[in-house]
C-alpha positions in Angstrom: 116.1 93.0 76.8 119.7 93.2 74.8 121.5 94.6 77.5 120.6 91.9 79.9 121.3 89.1 76.9 124.5 90.9 76.2 126.1 92.0 79.1 124.3 91.2 82.7 123.4 87.5 82.5 126.9 86.7 81.1 128.5 88.7 83.6 126.2 86.7 86.3 127.3 83.9 85.0 131.0 84.6 84.6 130.9 85.5 88.6 129.2 82.0 89.4 125.7 83.0 89.6 123.6 81.6 86.8 120.4 82.8 86.6 116.9 80.5 85.9 114.3 82.0 83.9 112.4 82.3 86.9 114.9 84.3 88.5 115.1 86.7 85.2 111.4 86.9 85.1 111.4 88.0 88.7 114.6 90.3 88.3 112.3 91.9 85.5 109.3 92.0 87.7 111.4 94.3 90.2 113.2 96.3 87.8 109.3 97.5 86.5 108.1 98.1 89.8 111.4 100.5 90.3 110.6 102.3 87.1 107.1 102.6 87.5 108.0 104.0 91.3 110.8 106.5 89.4 107.6 107.7 86.8 105.2 108.3 90.0 107.7 110.4 91.7 108.4 112.5 88.5 104.8 113.0 87.9 103.8 114.0 91.4 107.0 116.8 91.2 105.4 117.8 87.8 102.1 118.2 89.8 103.7 120.1 92.2 105.4 122.6 89.6 102.7 123.1 87.3 100.6 126.5 87.6 97.0 126.1 88.9 94.2 125.9 85.7 92.1 128.8 85.3 89.0 129.8 83.3 89.0 131.8 80.2 88.7 135.4 82.4 92.2 134.9 83.9 94.8 136.3 82.1 97.6 134.0 83.3 95.7 131.0 82.6 95.5 132.2 78.5 99.4 133.0 78.5 100.1 129.7 80.2 98.1 127.1 78.0 99.6 124.5 77.0 100.6 124.4 73.2 98.7 121.1 72.6 95.5 123.4 72.9 93.8 126.5 71.3 92.8 129.3 73.6 89.6 129.6 71.4 88.1 126.5 72.3 87.5 127.7 75.9 86.5 130.7 74.8 82.6 131.4 75.8 82.1 134.1 73.7 82.8 131.9 70.4 80.4 129.7 71.8 77.7 132.5 71.9 78.7 133.2 68.4 78.5 129.7 67.8 75.1 128.9 69.4 74.0 132.3 67.8 74.8 130.7 64.1 78.2 132.7 63.3 81.3 132.2 61.9 82.8 130.6 65.0 83.6 126.9 65.2 82.2 125.5 68.2 84.7 125.3 71.0 85.1 121.9 72.0 85.6 122.5 76.2 82.4 124.7 76.3 79.0 123.3 76.4 75.6 125.3 77.3 74.0 124.6 80.8 70.9 126.1 80.7 68.4 128.4 78.2 68.4 131.7 79.1 68.5 134.0 76.2 68.4 137.6 75.8 67.9 140.2 73.1 70.3 142.5 71.8 70.0 145.2 68.6 67.5 142.6 67.4 68.8 139.4 68.1 68.7 136.4 70.6 71.9 135.4 72.6 72.5 133.0 74.8 73.4 134.2 78.6 76.9 133.9 79.1 75.9 132.5 82.5 74.7 129.8 80.7 78.2 128.7 79.0 80.3 126.6 80.8 83.8 126.1 80.0 86.6 123.7 81.1 89.4 125.4 83.0 92.6 125.9 80.4 94.9 123.2 80.9 98.5 125.0 81.7 102.3 124.1 80.5 104.2 122.5 83.3 107.1 124.8 84.9 110.0 121.7 84.8 111.3 120.0 82.0 112.6 116.2 82.0 115.6 117.1 79.6 
C-alpha cells in the first residue's frame, strides 16, 4: 500500500491517468488474484518435488521427516508401551483400531496390527530462498 500511495498512484496522475477509488480497488483485486495464482503454482511445484510419505517402517520416510515433527509420535512400539502403562508418552499420530492382545512373559501387549499410525510428513526438497 505505501508503495502504491507514494509511487504508483502519483506516477499515474503525472502521466495523465489519475485513478478513481473504484479503479484502485479493482487493481487491488487484480494484484491479489495474481498473488494467489503465484502462490498456487509454487505450492503445486513444492508438492511435485516432495518425497512420498511413508510409515514408521520405511527408513527413507524416517530419514526425511519434517523438522517440526518427532519420529516418536509415529512409532507403533511407543504406542504399545504407552497402552501397557509404560514410561513412553502417547504418540500423537497413532491410534488403536482393535482390542487384540497377546501375552509375552506374563504381560499383556496390544497386538501391533491393532495400532494404526499416520504416514510420516516429509521435508520438501525445494526451497523458496
